[in-house]
C-alpha positions in Angstrom: 12.5 0.3 -11.8 9.2 -1.5 -11.2 10.3 -5.1 -10.9 13.3 -4.6 -8.6 14.3 -8.1 -9.6 17.9 -7.2 -9.9 18.2 -6.6 -6.2 16.8 -10.0 -5.3 19.5 -12.6 -4.4 20.4 -14.9 -7.4 20.5 -17.7 -4.9 17.5 -17.1 -2.6 18.5 -19.8 -0.2 21.5 -17.6 0.9 19.1 -15.5 3.0 15.9 -16.4 4.8 12.9 -14.2 4.2 10.0 -13.3 6.4 6.6 -11.8 5.7 4.7 -9.7 8.3 1.1 -10.1 7.1 -1.8 -7.8 7.6 -5.2 -8.0 5.9 -6.3 -8.1 2.3 -4.8 -9.7 -0.8 -1.4 -8.1 -0.6 0.3 -10.8 1.6 -0.8 -13.5 -0.8 0.6 -11.6 -3.8 3.9 -11.3 -2.0 4.0 -15.0 -1.2 3.2 -15.9 -4.8 5.8 -13.5 -6.2 8.5 -14.8 -3.8 7.6 -18.4 -4.6 8.1 -17.7 -8.3 11.7 -16.8 -7.4 12.3 -19.8 -5.3 11.8 -18.1 -2.0 9.8 -19.8 0.7 8.8 -17.1 3.3 8.2 -17.5 7.0 4.9 -15.7 7.8 4.2 -13.7 10.9 0.5 -13.2 10.7 -1.2 -10.4 12.6 -4.1 -12.1 14.4 -6.5 -9.1 14.3 -5.9 -8.6 10.5 -4.5 -11.5 8.5 -6.8 -14.0 6.8 -6.7 -17.6 8.2 -6.3 -18.7 4.5 -2.7 -17.7 4.7 -1.9 -21.0 6.4 -2.8 -22.7 3.1 -0.3 -20.5 1.2 2.7 -20.7 3.4 4.6 -23.6 5.0 5.5 -21.8 8.2 3.0 -19.4 9.8 3.2 -17.9 13.3 0.3 -15.8 14.7 0.9 -12.7 16.8 -1.4 -10.1 18.2 -1.1 -6.3 17.6 1.5 -5.0 20.0 3.5 -8.2 20.4 6.7 -6.8 19.0 9.0 -8.9 21.2 7.3 -12.1 20.2 7.5 -11.1 16.5 11.3 -10.5 16.8 11.8 -13.7 18.7 10.0 -15.7 16.0 11.9 -14.0 13.2 15.2 -14.9 14.9 14.0 -18.4 15.6 13.3 -18.9 11.8 16.7 -17.3 10.9 15.0 -14.4 9.0 17.4 -11.7 7.9 15.2 -9.9 5.4 11.5 -9.2 5.9 8.6 -7.6 4.1 5.5 -6.0 5.6 2.4 -6.5 3.4 -1.3 -6.0 4.1 -3.1 -3.2 5.8 -3.5 -2.8 9.5 -6.5 -0.5 9.9 -5.5 2.9 11.4 -8.3 2.7 14.0 -7.0 -0.6 15.3 -3.5 0.7 15.6 -4.6 3.4 18.0 -7.6 1.7 19.8 -7.0 -2.0 19.8 -3.3 -2.3 20.3 -2.0 -3.8 23.6 1.7 -3.1 23.6 4.3 -5.4 25.1 7.2 -3.8 27.0 9.3 -3.4 23.9 6.6 -1.6 21.9 5.5 0.4 25.0 9.0 1.7 25.3 9.1 2.6 21.6 5.7 4.4 21.8 6.9 6.5 24.7 9.9 7.7 22.7 7.9 8.7 19.6 7.7 12.4 18.9 4.4 12.0 17.1 1.9 9.1 17.1 0.9 8.9 13.5 1.0 5.7 11.6 4.2 6.4 9.7 6.1 7.3 12.8 4.9 4.1 14.6 5.7 1.7 11.7 8.9 3.6 10.9 10.1 3.1 14.5 9.2 -0.6 14.3 11.3 -0.9 11.2 14.2 0.7 13.0 13.9 -1.8 15.9 13.9 -4.7 13.4 17.0 -3.3 11.7 18.7 -3.0 15.1 17.9 -6.7 15.6 19.6 -7.6 12.4 16.4 -7.9 10.3 16.3 -5.7 7.2 12.9 -4.5 6.2 12.7 -4.3 2.4 10.5 -2.7 -0.2 7.1 -4.5 0.0 6.7 -4.3 -3.8 10.0 -6.1 -4.4 8.3 -9.2 -5.8 5.4 -7.3 -7.5 6.9 -5.1 -10.2 4.2 -5.9 -12.9 1.5 -4.5 -10.6 3.1 -1.1 -10.4 1.9 0.8 -13.5 4.1 3.2 -15.7 2.6 6.6 -16.6 -0.2 6.6 -19.1 -3.8 5.7 -19.7 -4.5 2.2 -18.4 -8.0 1.7 -19.8 -9.5 1.7 -23.3 -11.1 5.1 -22.6 -9.0 8.1 -21.8 -10.4 10.8 -19.4 -12.6 13.4 -21.2 -11.9 17.1 -20.9 -13.9 17.6 -17.7 -12.4 14.5 -16.0 -8.9 15.6 -17.0 -9.5 19.0 -15.4 -10.8 17.4 -12.2 -7.7 15.0 -12.2 -5.3 18.0 -12.5 -7.1 19.8 -9.7 -7.3 16.7 -7.6 -3.7 15.8 -7.9 -2.7 19.3 -6.8 -4.9 19.1 -3.7 -4.1 15.4 -2.9 -0.4 16.0 -3.0 -0.7 18.8 -0.4 -2.9 16.6 1.8 -0.5 13.7 1.5 2.5 16.0 2.4 0.7 16.8 5.6 0.1 13.1 6.3 -3.7 13.6 6.5 -4.6 11.1 3.7 -3.7 10.2 0.2 -6.9 10.5 -1.7 -9.5 13.1 -2.7 -12.8 13.0 -4.6 -13.5 15.8 -7.0 -16.4 17.2 -8.9 -16.2 20.3 -11.2 -12.8 21.2 -9.7 -14.2 21.2 -6.2 -13.0 18.9 -3.5 -15.9 16.8 -2.3 -14.2 14.5 0.2 -10.8 14.0 1.6 -9.6 10.6 2.9 -8.8 10.4 6.6 -8.6 7.2 8.6 -11.7 5.6 7.1 -9.8 4.5 3.9 -10.4 4.7 0.1 -13.8 3.0 -0.3 -15.6 4.7 2.6 -14.3 8.1 1.3 -15.8 7.4 -2.1 -19.1 6.4 -0.5 -19.2 9.6 1.5 -18.5 11.7 -1.6 -21.2 10.0 -3.5 -23.7 10.8 -0.7 -22.7 14.4 -0.7 -23.2 14.9 -4.5 -26.3 12.8 -4.5 -25.1 10.4 -7.2 -23.7 12.9 -9.6 -20.4 12.1 -11.5 -17.2 12.2 -9.4 -13.5 11.7 -10.1 -11.2 9.8 -7.6 -7.6 10.9 -7.2 -5.1 8.7 -5.1 -1.5 9.7 -4.7 1.7 8.7 -2.9 3.3 10.7 -0.1 6.2 13.0 -1.0 8.6 10.5 0.8 6.5 7.3 0.5 8.2 4.5 2.3 7.6 1.5 0.1 8.8 -0.8 2.7 5.5 -0.7 4.6 3.1 1.9 3.2 2.0 1.5 -0.4 -1.0 3.1 -2.0 -3.3 0.4 -3.2 -6.2 0.2 -5.7 -8.1 -3.0 -6.4 -11.0 -4.6 -8.1 -13.3 -3.9 -5.1 -12.7 -0.1 -5.5 -13.4 -0.2 -9.2 -16.7 -2.1 -8.5 -17.6 0.5 -6.0 -16.8 3.4 -8.4 -19.0 1.8 -11.0 -21.9 1.6 -8.6 -21.5 5.1 -7.3 -21.0 7.0 -10.7 -17.3 7.6 -10.1 -16.2 7.8 -13.8 -12.4 8.3 -13.6 -9.5 7.5 -11.4 -6.0 9.1 -11.3 -3.1 7.4 -9.5 0.7 7.8 -9.1 2.7 5.7 -11.6 5.3 3.4 -10.1 4.1 4.0 -6.6 0.5 2.5 -6.6 -0.1 -1.2 -6.4 -2.9 -2.5 -8.5 -4.4 -5.7 -7.0 -6.0 -8.1 -9.5 -4.7 -5.7 -12.2 -6.1 -7.6 -15.2 -9.6 -8.1 -13.7 -9.5 -4.5 -12.4 -8.8 -3.0 -15.8 -11.4 -5.3 -17.5 -14.0 -4.2 -15.0 -13.1 -0.5 -15.5 -13.4 -0.9 -19.3 -16.8 -2.6 -19.0 -18.0 0.2 -16.7 -16.6 2.9 -18.9 -14.3 4.1 -16.1 -11.1 5.9 -17.2 -7.9 5.2 -15.3 -4.7 7.2 -15.8 -1.3 6.9 -14.0 0.7 10.1 -13.6 4.4 10.5 -13.1 5.1 11.3 -9.5 6.5 14.8 -8.6 10.2 15.3 -9.3 11.3 14.6 -5.7 9.7 11.2 -5.8 11.2 10.5 -9.2 14.6 11.5 -8.1 14.3 9.3 -5.0 13.2 6.3 -7.1 16.2 6.8 -9.5 18.6 7.0 -6.6 17.2 3.7 -5.2 17.6 2.0 -8.6 21.2 3.2 -8.9 22.0 1.8 -5.4 20.4 -1.6 -6.1 
């Protein structure tokens, strides 16, 4: 399941690939994974988010601003792109405060029944498909970074941490189903903080302030119908470093549906800090959906 390698063309040259790049490490990992399979991606880099360093990692880079949907489509057509990947975060507050939509995006926004991030990006994906550009799973080239169920660190959660994980998973799955956030911070089976638009790290920092430095447990989950084409839960080395500093002693994540950036360094840092990390099998509806995708590929 994790690698999805069987669905990648055996002759990558038969189809041109594009990458729509946001911020962070994710776009670079996708480029590296694609290159290892002989695929040279055209990059459409979001000016407000993507790192300038991406020009050193890709042979063809075009810069667009948030809201320039028509220009993005024109560039993808010009490069002959038939399959595209979205990778890298676009901060929620920028989507709703900094965006200056062109006519195509403005028309799309007016037609949206709700204005949350999933609705917006899902609608963009539909526009791309209507233009003959298939948006594919953003983890297609990153199978090894999607953990299977089990304890990932040398230390397993202790009894209290395991109880907080169980409670946190129950709460986080309900929050995620309401599209409010995908992470909670727990202490003594009480929810200390719920992620909103501020993101993982700021939520952990807020929780640490609330409990005045006492031990906390972090729980991050996928949505019931997580669209892996453009919205993937991510945990990286920076988050583990933050947890170590703020006395967050354990982390629970969803197996198969959480991307671990810098996985080896991340696990090594967790081990040295005594942090326990455990991946849990997603709920049955997520598992069934994943199995169905695998059968179709």
